[in-house]
TORKOL-4160 file (C-alpha; in steps of 0.2 Angstrom, whole numbers, padded with zeros to 4 digits, m for minus):
441
<pt num="1" X="m0113" Y="0086" Z="m0001"/>
<pt num="2" X="m0128" Y="0093" Z="0011"/>
<pt num="3" X="m0125" Y="0083" Z="0026"/>
<pt num="4" X="m0106" Y="0088" Z="0025"/>
<pt num="5" X="m0112" Y="0107" Z="0023"/>
<pt num="6" X="m0122" Y="0106" Z="0038"/>
<pt num="7" X="m0108" Y="0102" Z="0048"/>
<pt num="8" X="m0095" Y="0114" Z="0039"/>
<pt num="9" X="m0107" Y="0128" Z="0038"/>
<pt num="10" X="m0096" Y="0139" Z="0050"/>
<pt num="11" X="m0082" Y="0138" Z="0038"/>
<pt num="12" X="m0081" Y="0150" Z="0021"/>
<pt num="13" X="m0078" Y="0141" Z="0004"/>
<pt num="14" X="m0062" Y="0147" Z="0006"/>
<pt num="15" X="m0059" Y="0140" Z="0023"/>
<pt num="16" X="m0065" Y="0123" Z="0018"/>
<pt num="17" X="m0053" Y="0124" Z="0001"/>
<pt num="18" X="m0041" Y="0125" Z="0012"/>
<pt num="19" X="m0046" Y="0113" Z="0025"/>
<pt num="20" X="m0047" Y="0102" Z="0012"/>
<pt num="21" X="m0030" Y="0105" Z="0004"/>
<pt num="22" X="m0022" Y="0104" Z="0021"/>
<pt num="23" X="m0030" Y="0086" Z="0023"/>
<pt num="24" X="m0025" Y="0081" Z="0007"/>
<pt num="25" X="m0005" Y="0086" Z="0009"/>
<pt num="26" X="m0005" Y="0079" Z="0026"/>
<pt num="27" X="m0014" Y="0062" Z="0019"/>
<pt num="28" X="m0002" Y="0060" Z="0004"/>
<pt num="29" X="0013" Y="0065" Z="0015"/>
<pt num="30" X="0010" Y="0054" Z="0029"/>
<pt num="31" X="0006" Y="0040" Z="0019"/>
<pt num="32" X="0021" Y="0043" Z="0008"/>
<pt num="33" X="0032" Y="0043" Z="0022"/>
<pt num="34" X="0023" Y="0024" Z="0031"/>
<pt num="35" X="0026" Y="0017" Z="0014"/>
<pt num="36" X="0044" Y="0023" Z="0012"/>
<pt num="37" X="0045" Y="0013" Z="0028"/>
<pt num="38" X="0036" Y="m0002" Z="0021"/>
<pt num="39" X="0044" Y="m0003" Z="0006"/>
<pt num="40" X="0061" Y="m0001" Z="0011"/>
<pt num="41" X="0061" Y="m0016" Z="0022"/>
<pt num="42" X="0053" Y="m0024" Z="0004"/>
<pt num="43" X="0068" Y="m0018" Z="m0007"/>
<pt num="44" X="0081" Y="m0022" Z="0006"/>
<pt num="45" X="0072" Y="m0041" Z="0009"/>
<pt num="46" X="0078" Y="m0046" Z="m0010"/>
<pt num="47" X="0095" Y="m0037" Z="m0010"/>
<pt num="48" X="0102" Y="m0042" Z="0009"/>
<pt num="49" X="0091" Y="m0049" Z="0022"/>
<pt num="50" X="0094" Y="m0068" Z="0014"/>
<pt num="51" X="0114" Y="m0066" Z="0014"/>
<pt num="52" X="0113" Y="m0058" Z="0032"/>
<pt num="53" X="0101" Y="m0066" Z="0041"/>
<pt num="54" X="0101" Y="m0084" Z="0034"/>
<pt num="55" X="0119" Y="m0085" Z="0028"/>
<pt num="56" X="0120" Y="m0106" Z="0030"/>
<pt num="57" X="0105" Y="m0108" Z="0019"/>
<pt num="58" X="0103" Y="m0111" Z="0000"/>
<pt num="59" X="0104" Y="m0093" Z="m0009"/>
<pt num="60" X="0085" Y="m0098" Z="m0015"/>
<pt num="61" X="0081" Y="m0106" Z="0003"/>
<pt num="62" X="0088" Y="m0090" Z="0010"/>
<pt num="63" X="0077" Y="m0079" Z="m0001"/>
<pt num="64" X="0061" Y="m0089" Z="0002"/>
<pt num="65" X="0066" Y="m0087" Z="0021"/>
<pt num="66" X="0069" Y="m0069" Z="0020"/>
<pt num="67" X="0052" Y="m0068" Z="0011"/>
<pt num="68" X="0043" Y="m0076" Z="0025"/>
<pt num="69" X="0049" Y="m0064" Z="0036"/>
<pt num="70" X="0043" Y="m0050" Z="0023"/>
<pt num="71" X="0027" Y="m0059" Z="0023"/>
<pt num="72" X="0023" Y="m0055" Z="0041"/>
<pt num="73" X="0020" Y="m0037" Z="0039"/>
<pt num="74" X="0007" Y="m0043" Z="0028"/>
<pt num="75" X="m0002" Y="m0055" Z="0041"/>
<pt num="76" X="m0002" Y="m0040" Z="0053"/>
<pt num="77" X="m0012" Y="m0028" Z="0042"/>
<pt num="78" X="m0029" Y="m0035" Z="0045"/>
<pt num="79" X="m0025" Y="m0034" Z="0064"/>
<pt num="80" X="m0020" Y="m0017" Z="0062"/>
<pt num="81" X="m0036" Y="m0012" Z="0052"/>
<pt num="82" X="m0045" Y="m0019" Z="0065"/>
<pt num="83" X="m0036" Y="m0012" Z="0078"/>
<pt num="84" X="m0036" Y="0006" Z="0071"/>
<pt num="85" X="m0051" Y="0004" Z="0061"/>
<pt num="86" X="m0061" Y="0003" Z="0079"/>
<pt num="87" X="m0053" Y="0018" Z="0085"/>
<pt num="88" X="m0053" Y="0028" Z="0068"/>
<pt num="89" X="m0073" Y="0027" Z="0071"/>
<pt num="90" X="m0073" Y="0030" Z="0089"/>
<pt num="91" X="m0062" Y="0044" Z="0092"/>
<pt num="92" X="m0058" Y="0051" Z="0076"/>
<pt num="93" X="m0047" Y="0050" Z="0059"/>
<pt num="94" X="m0036" Y="0063" Z="0064"/>
<pt num="95" X="m0028" Y="0055" Z="0081"/>
<pt num="96" X="m0029" Y="0037" Z="0074"/>
<pt num="97" X="m0017" Y="0044" Z="0060"/>
<pt num="98" X="m0005" Y="0052" Z="0071"/>
<pt num="99" X="m0005" Y="0035" Z="0083"/>
<pt num="100" X="0000" Y="0025" Z="0065"/>
<pt num="101" X="0014" Y="0036" Z="0058"/>
<pt num="102" X="0022" Y="0034" Z="0076"/>
<pt num="103" X="0019" Y="0015" Z="0079"/>
<pt num="104" X="0029" Y="0013" Z="0059"/>
<pt num="105" X="0042" Y="0026" Z="0061"/>
<pt num="106" X="0049" Y="0018" Z="0078"/>
<pt num="107" X="0048" Y="0001" Z="0072"/>
<pt num="108" X="0057" Y="0004" Z="0057"/>
<pt num="109" X="0070" Y="0014" Z="0065"/>
<pt num="110" X="0073" Y="m0001" Z="0075"/>
<pt num="111" X="0076" Y="m0011" Z="0060"/>
<pt num="112" X="0093" Y="m0002" Z="0059"/>
<pt num="113" X="0099" Y="m0008" Z="0075"/>
<pt num="114" X="0094" Y="m0027" Z="0072"/>
<pt num="115" X="0111" Y="m0037" Z="0075"/>
<pt num="116" X="0115" Y="m0050" Z="0061"/>
<pt num="117" X="0117" Y="m0070" Z="0062"/>
<pt num="118" X="0135" Y="m0067" Z="0064"/>
<pt num="119" X="0131" Y="m0058" Z="0080"/>
<pt num="120" X="0117" Y="m0066" Z="0088"/>
<pt num="121" X="0113" Y="m0081" Z="0076"/>
<pt num="122" X="0093" Y="m0085" Z="0072"/>
<pt num="123" X="0089" Y="m0070" Z="0085"/>
<pt num="124" X="0091" Y="m0057" Z="0073"/>
<pt num="125" X="0079" Y="m0064" Z="0061"/>
<pt num="126" X="0067" Y="m0067" Z="0075"/>
<pt num="127" X="0069" Y="m0049" Z="0079"/>
<pt num="128" X="0067" Y="m0043" Z="0062"/>
<pt num="129" X="0050" Y="m0055" Z="0062"/>
<pt num="130" X="0045" Y="m0044" Z="0079"/>
<pt num="131" X="0047" Y="m0027" Z="0070"/>
<pt num="132" X="0039" Y="m0033" Z="0053"/>
<pt num="133" X="0025" Y="m0037" Z="0062"/>
<pt num="134" X="0024" Y="m0020" Z="0071"/>
<pt num="135" X="0027" Y="m0013" Z="0053"/>
<pt num="136" X="0012" Y="m0021" Z="0046"/>
<pt num="137" X="0001" Y="m0017" Z="0061"/>
<pt num="138" X="0005" Y="0003" Z="0060"/>
<pt num="139" X="0002" Y="0001" Z="0039"/>
<pt num="140" X="m0014" Y="m0009" Z="0043"/>
<pt num="141" X="m0023" Y="0006" Z="0051"/>
<pt num="142" X="m0015" Y="0019" Z="0039"/>
<pt num="143" X="m0024" Y="0018" Z="0024"/>
<pt num="144" X="m0041" Y="0019" Z="0030"/>
<pt num="145" X="m0038" Y="0035" Z="0039"/>
<pt num="146" X="m0027" Y="0042" Z="0026"/>
<pt num="147" X="m0042" Y="0041" Z="0012"/>
<pt num="148" X="m0056" Y="0046" Z="0024"/>
<pt num="149" X="m0046" Y="0061" Z="0028"/>
<pt num="150" X="m0046" Y="0067" Z="0011"/>
<pt num="151" X="m0061" Y="0061" Z="0003"/>
<pt num="152" X="m0073" Y="0066" Z="0019"/>
<pt num="153" X="m0068" Y="0084" Z="0017"/>
<pt num="154" X="m0074" Y="0084" Z="m0001"/>
<pt num="155" X="m0090" Y="0093" Z="m0004"/>
<pt num="156" X="m0093" Y="0088" Z="m0022"/>
<pt num="157" X="m0098" Y="0070" Z="m0026"/>
<pt num="158" X="m0091" Y="0070" Z="m0042"/>
<pt num="159" X="m0073" Y="0072" Z="m0037"/>
<pt num="160" X="m0071" Y="0057" Z="m0024"/>
<pt num="161" X="m0061" Y="0047" Z="m0035"/>
<pt num="162" X="m0049" Y="0061" Z="m0039"/>
<pt num="163" X="m0046" Y="0067" Z="m0021"/>
<pt num="164" X="m0046" Y="0050" Z="m0014"/>
<pt num="165" X="m0033" Y="0044" Z="m0025"/>
<pt num="166" X="m0019" Y="0057" Z="m0018"/>
<pt num="167" X="m0016" Y="0045" Z="m0001"/>
<pt num="168" X="m0013" Y="0032" Z="m0014"/>
<pt num="169" X="0000" Y="0043" Z="m0022"/>
<pt num="170" X="0010" Y="0041" Z="m0007"/>
<pt num="171" X="0012" Y="0022" Z="m0012"/>
<pt num="172" X="0024" Y="0026" Z="m0027"/>
<pt num="173" X="0032" Y="0043" Z="m0016"/>
<pt num="174" X="0037" Y="0030" Z="m0002"/>
<pt num="175" X="0042" Y="0017" Z="m0016"/>
<pt num="176" X="0051" Y="0031" Z="m0025"/>
<pt num="177" X="0060" Y="0037" Z="m0008"/>
<pt num="178" X="0065" Y="0019" Z="m0003"/>
<pt num="179" X="0072" Y="0013" Z="m0020"/>
<pt num="180" X="0082" Y="0031" Z="m0020"/>
<pt num="181" X="0088" Y="0029" Z="m0003"/>
<pt num="182" X="0095" Y="0011" Z="m0006"/>
<pt num="183" X="0102" Y="0015" Z="m0023"/>
<pt num="184" X="0111" Y="0033" Z="m0014"/>
<pt num="185" X="0119" Y="0021" Z="m0001"/>
<pt num="186" X="0122" Y="0007" Z="m0012"/>
<pt num="187" X="0136" Y="0017" Z="m0020"/>
<pt num="188" X="0148" Y="0012" Z="m0005"/>
<pt num="189" X="0164" Y="0003" Z="m0010"/>
<pt num="190" X="0166" Y="m0015" Z="m0007"/>
<pt num="191" X="0154" Y="m0023" Z="0006"/>
<pt num="192" X="0151" Y="m0008" Z="0015"/>
<pt num="193" X="0134" Y="m0006" Z="0010"/>
<pt num="194" X="0130" Y="m0025" Z="0015"/>
<pt num="195" X="0139" Y="m0024" Z="0031"/>
<pt num="196" X="0133" Y="m0007" Z="0037"/>
<pt num="197" X="0127" Y="0005" Z="0023"/>
<pt num="198" X="0110" Y="m0004" Z="0021"/>
<pt num="199" X="0105" Y="0003" Z="0041"/>
<pt num="200" X="0106" Y="0021" Z="0034"/>
<pt num="201" X="0090" Y="0023" Z="0025"/>
<pt num="202" X="0081" Y="0013" Z="0041"/>
<pt num="203" X="0088" Y="0029" Z="0051"/>
<pt num="204" X="0084" Y="0041" Z="0040"/>
<pt num="205" X="0064" Y="0035" Z="0045"/>
<pt num="206" X="0067" Y="0045" Z="0061"/>
<pt num="207" X="0068" Y="0061" Z="0052"/>
<pt num="208" X="0052" Y="0060" Z="0039"/>
<pt num="209" X="0041" Y="0053" Z="0053"/>
<pt num="210" X="0045" Y="0071" Z="0062"/>
<pt num="211" X="0040" Y="0079" Z="0046"/>
<pt num="212" X="0024" Y="0068" Z="0046"/>
<pt num="213" X="0019" Y="0072" Z="0062"/>
<pt num="214" X="0021" Y="0090" Z="0061"/>
<pt num="215" X="0011" Y="0091" Z="0047"/>
<pt num="216" X="m0005" Y="0078" Z="0053"/>
<pt num="217" X="m0005" Y="0089" Z="0069"/>
<pt num="218" X="m0011" Y="0104" Z="0061"/>
<pt num="219" X="m0026" Y="0096" Z="0053"/>
<pt num="220" X="m0044" Y="0096" Z="0057"/>
<pt num="221" X="m0056" Y="0082" Z="0060"/>
<pt num="222" X="m0066" Y="0077" Z="0046"/>
<pt num="223" X="m0084" Y="0086" Z="0042"/>
<pt num="224" X="m0091" Y="0067" Z="0041"/>
<pt num="225" X="m0083" Y="0061" Z="0059"/>
<pt num="226" X="m0088" Y="0078" Z="0066"/>
<pt num="227" X="m0108" Y="0076" Z="0061"/>
<pt num="228" X="m0107" Y="0057" Z="0067"/>
<pt num="229" X="m0100" Y="0064" Z="0084"/>
<pt num="230" X="m0115" Y="0078" Z="0085"/>
<pt num="231" X="m0129" Y="0066" Z="0080"/>
<pt num="232" X="m0123" Y="0053" Z="0092"/>
<pt num="233" X="m0119" Y="0039" Z="0079"/>
<pt num="234" X="m0103" Y="0033" Z="0085"/>
<pt num="235" X="m0104" Y="0015" Z="0087"/>
<pt num="236" X="m0098" Y="0006" Z="0103"/>
<pt num="237" X="m0090" Y="m0010" Z="0093"/>
<pt num="238" X="m0089" Y="m0002" Z="0075"/>
<pt num="239" X="m0078" Y="m0018" Z="0070"/>
<pt num="240" X="m0090" Y="m0030" Z="0076"/>
<pt num="241" X="m0104" Y="m0020" Z="0069"/>
<pt num="242" X="m0097" Y="m0018" Z="0051"/>
<pt num="243" X="m0092" Y="m0039" Z="0050"/>
<pt num="244" X="m0112" Y="m0042" Z="0055"/>
<pt num="245" X="m0119" Y="m0030" Z="0043"/>
<pt num="246" X="m0110" Y="m0029" Z="0029"/>
<pt num="247" X="m0098" Y="m0044" Z="0028"/>
<pt num="248" X="m0101" Y="m0045" Z="0009"/>
<pt num="249" X="m0092" Y="m0027" Z="0005"/>
<pt num="250" X="m0079" Y="m0032" Z="0015"/>
<pt num="251" X="m0075" Y="m0049" Z="0007"/>
<pt num="252" X="m0078" Y="m0042" Z="m0011"/>
<pt num="253" X="m0066" Y="m0026" Z="m0007"/>
<pt num="254" X="m0052" Y="m0041" Z="m0002"/>
<pt num="255" X="m0056" Y="m0050" Z="m0017"/>
<pt num="256" X="m0056" Y="m0035" Z="m0030"/>
<pt num="257" X="m0038" Y="m0032" Z="m0023"/>
<pt num="258" X="m0031" Y="m0048" Z="m0029"/>
<pt num="259" X="m0028" Y="m0041" Z="m0047"/>
<pt num="260" X="m0020" Y="m0025" Z="m0039"/>
<pt num="261" X="m0008" Y="m0032" Z="m0024"/>
<pt num="262" X="m0001" Y="m0047" Z="m0031"/>
<pt num="263" X="0006" Y="m0040" Z="m0047"/>
<pt num="264" X="0012" Y="m0025" Z="m0037"/>
<pt num="265" X="0024" Y="m0034" Z="m0026"/>
<pt num="266" X="0029" Y="m0045" Z="m0041"/>
<pt num="267" X="0035" Y="m0028" Z="m0050"/>
<pt num="268" X="0041" Y="m0021" Z="m0037"/>
<pt num="269" X="0050" Y="m0034" Z="m0024"/>
<pt num="270" X="0050" Y="m0051" Z="m0033"/>
<pt num="271" X="0060" Y="m0043" Z="m0050"/>
<pt num="272" X="0075" Y="m0039" Z="m0037"/>
<pt num="273" X="0077" Y="m0056" Z="m0034"/>
<pt num="274" X="0071" Y="m0062" Z="m0050"/>
<pt num="275" X="0082" Y="m0051" Z="m0058"/>
<pt num="276" X="0099" Y="m0052" Z="m0049"/>
<pt num="277" X="0096" Y="m0070" Z="m0048"/>
<pt num="278" X="0088" Y="m0078" Z="m0064"/>
<pt num="279" X="0090" Y="m0063" Z="m0077"/>
<pt num="280" X="0110" Y="m0059" Z="m0068"/>
<pt num="281" X="0104" Y="m0038" Z="m0069"/>
<pt num="282" X="0114" Y="m0028" Z="m0058"/>
<pt num="283" X="0104" Y="m0021" Z="m0043"/>
<pt num="284" X="0108" Y="m0004" Z="m0046"/>
<pt num="285" X="0100" Y="m0006" Z="m0064"/>
<pt num="286" X="0083" Y="m0013" Z="m0056"/>
<pt num="287" X="0082" Y="0001" Z="m0044"/>
<pt num="288" X="0083" Y="0015" Z="m0056"/>
<pt num="289" X="0071" Y="0005" Z="m0065"/>
<pt num="290" X="0059" Y="0004" Z="m0053"/>
<pt num="291" X="0062" Y="0021" Z="m0047"/>
<pt num="292" X="0056" Y="0029" Z="m0066"/>
<pt num="293" X="0041" Y="0016" Z="m0063"/>
<pt num="294" X="0037" Y="0023" Z="m0048"/>
<pt num="295" X="0039" Y="0043" Z="m0055"/>
<pt num="296" X="0026" Y="0037" Z="m0070"/>
<pt num="297" X="0015" Y="0033" Z="m0056"/>
<pt num="298" X="0016" Y="0049" Z="m0049"/>
<pt num="299" X="0004" Y="0054" Z="m0065"/>
<pt num="300" X="m0006" Y="0040" Z="m0067"/>
<pt num="301" X="m0014" Y="0036" Z="m0051"/>
<pt num="302" X="m0022" Y="0053" Z="m0050"/>
<pt num="303" X="m0026" Y="0053" Z="m0067"/>
<pt num="304" X="m0034" Y="0036" Z="m0066"/>
<pt num="305" X="m0045" Y="0043" Z="m0050"/>
<pt num="306" X="m0049" Y="0057" Z="m0061"/>
<pt num="307" X="m0055" Y="0047" Z="m0075"/>
<pt num="308" X="m0065" Y="0035" Z="m0063"/>
<pt num="309" X="m0075" Y="0053" Z="m0059"/>
<pt num="310" X="m0080" Y="0052" Z="m0076"/>
<pt num="311" X="m0083" Y="0033" Z="m0082"/>
<pt num="312" X="m0089" Y="0026" Z="m0065"/>
<pt num="313" X="m0077" Y="0018" Z="m0052"/>
<pt num="314" X="m0083" Y="m0001" Z="m0055"/>
<pt num="315" X="m0079" Y="0003" Z="m0076"/>
<pt num="316" X="m0062" Y="0011" Z="m0075"/>
<pt num="317" X="m0056" Y="m0003" Z="m0061"/>
<pt num="318" X="m0062" Y="m0018" Z="m0071"/>
<pt num="319" X="m0052" Y="m0012" Z="m0086"/>
<pt num="320" X="m0037" Y="m0010" Z="m0075"/>
<pt num="321" X="m0040" Y="m0029" Z="m0070"/>
<pt num="322" X="m0042" Y="m0035" Z="m0087"/>
<pt num="323" X="m0026" Y="m0025" Z="m0093"/>
<pt num="324" X="m0014" Y="m0033" Z="m0079"/>
<pt num="325" X="m0019" Y="m0049" Z="m0081"/>
<pt num="326" X="m0012" Y="m0050" Z="m0100"/>
<pt num="327" X="0002" Y="m0039" Z="m0096"/>
<pt num="328" X="0010" Y="m0052" Z="m0084"/>
<pt num="329" X="0014" Y="m0063" Z="m0100"/>
<pt num="330" X="0022" Y="m0047" Z="m0108"/>
<pt num="331" X="0029" Y="m0041" Z="m0094"/>
<pt num="332" X="0041" Y="m0058" Z="m0092"/>
<pt num="333" X="0042" Y="m0059" Z="m0111"/>
<pt num="334" X="0051" Y="m0043" Z="m0111"/>
<pt num="335" X="0062" Y="m0047" Z="m0096"/>
<pt num="336" X="0067" Y="m0064" Z="m0104"/>
<pt num="337" X="0074" Y="m0055" Z="m0119"/>
<pt num="338" X="0089" Y="m0051" Z="m0107"/>
<pt num="339" X="0091" Y="m0034" Z="m0115"/>
<pt num="340" X="0094" Y="m0021" Z="m0105"/>
<pt num="341" X="0082" Y="m0008" Z="m0114"/>
<pt num="342" X="0066" Y="m0019" Z="m0115"/>
<pt num="343" X="0068" Y="m0026" Z="m0096"/>
<pt num="344" X="0071" Y="m0008" Z="m0090"/>
<pt num="345" X="0053" Y="m0003" Z="m0101"/>
<pt num="346" X="0044" Y="m0018" Z="m0095"/>
<pt num="347" X="0048" Y="m0013" Z="m0077"/>
<pt num="348" X="0044" Y="0006" Z="m0081"/>
<pt num="349" X="0027" Y="0001" Z="m0087"/>
<pt num="350" X="0023" Y="m0012" Z="m0075"/>
<pt num="351" X="0013" Y="0000" Z="m0064"/>
<pt num="352" X="0002" Y="0008" Z="m0076"/>
<pt num="353" X="m0010" Y="m0007" Z="m0076"/>
<pt num="354" X="m0010" Y="m0008" Z="m0058"/>
<pt num="355" X="m0013" Y="0011" Z="m0056"/>
<pt num="356" X="m0029" Y="0009" Z="m0067"/>
<pt num="357" X="m0036" Y="0002" Z="m0052"/>
<pt num="358" X="m0025" Y="0009" Z="m0039"/>
<pt num="359" X="m0030" Y="0027" Z="m0043"/>
<pt num="360" X="m0050" Y="0024" Z="m0043"/>
<pt num="361" X="m0048" Y="0011" Z="m0027"/>
<pt num="362" X="m0048" Y="0022" Z="m0012"/>
<pt num="363" X="m0066" Y="0028" Z="m0017"/>
<pt num="364" X="m0072" Y="0012" Z="m0025"/>
<pt num="365" X="m0069" Y="0004" Z="m0008"/>
<pt num="366" X="m0073" Y="0018" Z="0004"/>
<pt num="367" X="m0089" Y="0020" Z="m0004"/>
<pt num="368" X="m0095" Y="0003" Z="0000"/>
<pt num="369" X="m0096" Y="0007" Z="0019"/>
<pt num="370" X="m0109" Y="0018" Z="0029"/>
<pt num="371" X="m0099" Y="0034" Z="0037"/>
<pt num="372" X="m0102" Y="0026" Z="0055"/>
<pt num="373" X="m0093" Y="0011" Z="0050"/>
<pt num="374" X="m0082" Y="0017" Z="0035"/>
<pt num="375" X="m0064" Y="0017" Z="0045"/>
<pt num="376" X="m0067" Y="m0001" Z="0052"/>
<pt num="377" X="m0075" Y="m0007" Z="0036"/>
<pt num="378" X="m0064" Y="0000" Z="0022"/>
<pt num="379" X="m0049" Y="m0004" Z="0033"/>
<pt num="380" X="m0053" Y="m0022" Z="0034"/>
<pt num="381" X="m0057" Y="m0025" Z="0018"/>
<pt num="382" X="m0044" Y="m0017" Z="0011"/>
<pt num="383" X="m0030" Y="m0025" Z="0023"/>
<pt num="384" X="m0037" Y="m0042" Z="0022"/>
<pt num="385" X="m0031" Y="m0043" Z="0002"/>
<pt num="386" X="m0013" Y="m0043" Z="0011"/>
<pt num="387" X="m0016" Y="m0060" Z="0018"/>
<pt num="388" X="m0019" Y="m0069" Z="0003"/>
<pt num="389" X="m0014" Y="m0058" Z="m0013"/>
<pt num="390" X="0003" Y="m0045" Z="m0004"/>
<pt num="391" X="0009" Y="m0054" Z="0007"/>
<pt num="392" X="0011" Y="m0073" Z="m0001"/>
<pt num="393" X="0014" Y="m0065" Z="m0019"/>
<pt num="394" X="0033" Y="m0064" Z="m0018"/>
<pt num="395" X="0034" Y="m0082" Z="m0009"/>
<pt num="396" X="0022" Y="m0091" Z="m0021"/>
<pt num="397" X="0031" Y="m0080" Z="m0038"/>
<pt num="398" X="0047" Y="m0090" Z="m0030"/>
<pt num="399" X="0039" Y="m0106" Z="m0029"/>
<pt num="400" X="0031" Y="m0104" Z="m0045"/>
<pt num="401" X="0048" Y="m0101" Z="m0052"/>
<pt num="402" X="0056" Y="m0115" Z="m0045"/>
<pt num="403" X="0044" Y="m0128" Z="m0049"/>
<pt num="404" X="0040" Y="m0125" Z="m0066"/>
<pt num="405" X="0057" Y="m0116" Z="m0070"/>
<pt num="406" X="0047" Y="m0105" Z="m0080"/>
<pt num="407" X="0043" Y="m0084" Z="m0076"/>
<pt num="408" X="0026" Y="m0090" Z="m0085"/>
<pt num="409" X="0020" Y="m0097" Z="m0072"/>
<pt num="410" X="0021" Y="m0083" Z="m0062"/>
<pt num="411" X="0010" Y="m0075" Z="m0075"/>
<pt num="412" X="m0003" Y="m0087" Z="m0075"/>
<pt num="413" X="m0004" Y="m0084" Z="m0057"/>
<pt num="414" X="m0007" Y="m0065" Z="m0060"/>
<pt num="415" X="m0020" Y="m0067" Z="m0073"/>
<pt num="416" X="m0029" Y="m0079" Z="m0061"/>
<pt num="417" X="m0028" Y="m0064" Z="m0048"/>
<pt num="418" X="m0035" Y="m0053" Z="m0062"/>
<pt num="419" X="m0052" Y="m0066" Z="m0066"/>
<pt num="420" X="m0056" Y="m0065" Z="m0046"/>
<pt num="421" X="m0054" Y="m0046" Z="m0046"/>
<pt num="422" X="m0065" Y="m0045" Z="m0061"/>
<pt num="423" X="m0080" Y="m0057" Z="m0053"/>
<pt num="424" X="m0078" Y="m0047" Z="m0037"/>
<pt num="425" X="m0077" Y="m0030" Z="m0044"/>
<pt num="426" X="m0093" Y="m0034" Z="m0054"/>
<pt num="427" X="m0103" Y="m0039" Z="m0038"/>
<pt num="428" X="m0096" Y="m0022" Z="m0030"/>
<pt num="429" X="m0110" Y="m0007" Z="m0030"/>
<pt num="430" X="m0104" Y="0009" Z="m0040"/>
<pt num="431" X="m0108" Y="0025" Z="m0029"/>
<pt num="432" X="m0099" Y="0036" Z="m0042"/>
<pt num="433" X="m0105" Y="0054" Z="m0042"/>
<pt num="434" X="m0119" Y="0048" Z="m0026"/>
<pt num="435" X="m0122" Y="0055" Z="m0010"/>
<pt num="436" X="m0113" Y="0043" Z="0002"/>
<pt num="437" X="m0118" Y="0050" Z="0017"/>
<pt num="438" X="m0135" Y="0040" Z="0020"/>
<pt num="439" X="m0136" Y="0028" Z="0032"/>
<pt num="440" X="m0135" Y="0010" Z="0023"/>
<pt num="441" X="m0132" Y="m0007" Z="0027"/>
């Protein structure tokens, strides 16, 4: 990429490759830690929070109330995108990523200290809600920076999908670590896990954040942002500018995530309440199955990112959306057999259709925005989906299950999300293999 080459010409090819590797590793590990924090809350919500913070509610109502607090983190994510998108386009990708990691880590650690309903009544749920909101703000600012930190070090236009998929790889890593932590501590005897054992994985967050900060402090700012500073093209109000100049790209980015994000939280969060409640499957069995699904994603996310460099970002993404729309019915058909091997297989396979979109998604969205507004635009478009897709998904799935007394109603919901994604993606431009550093509106 010629424009990047001008800025990074002081670095030899070897030095540039070293910086690229460091940027990818820092983005991936940092993102894994942030998503460990976020998913840890998701896993514990379905297993613990309804019992500890809403003990006087009907079990179903308690689950809905717990998922309500869970959804608050998603509502906060666009706010985090707006705050950190502004600073990411103003002061740089690196500084912003350090701030998001610290905010997320501290909020997650404090969750471990929240008293339950038996100690302080409803105030426990109130504190939990505030901390979940802070978590959401941190995650909202994390994604855009981690993707740009990797993608903007790429010299070749033909490998952006693969390189940008590695921060996405941090998601299954975080999911794996969160489920592993809960699975490990849930082996405690009797009611110890429910009483205090669930707090230990949240305490561990502080150690992981320390590791992440050490890694991120050692990387350089991206060549793209360095060039923007040198050419004095930094916007004073990047978030307002991107809303004014590229509103279509923001809206399409959010809608394109419907088929990716809503099913993901059905497959990884709602499945715990559905599995333990309706199917009467053990908690540990579900944790192991989701663990295995996340391991499959270790391979499938970068693989589909790479394939998108070959066949085109938009084509790969639409194939994934169509697949997930059909798979929702297959998924619940397999779960409802109540056969443990079949349930296990359904959960393990569930993230592959998701990964067909998630692998190329980072590049697809980030490429849609001009460099000087990219952190703000990509973050806002990406995180708005959390309000319309990710956050409400477990709530909507639980409501549909009660309303129609059938999991196939949830599969129809997934199909609707897939159709919306197909329409939105078809309207997006495909920048696969093209120079994205020219200024465009």
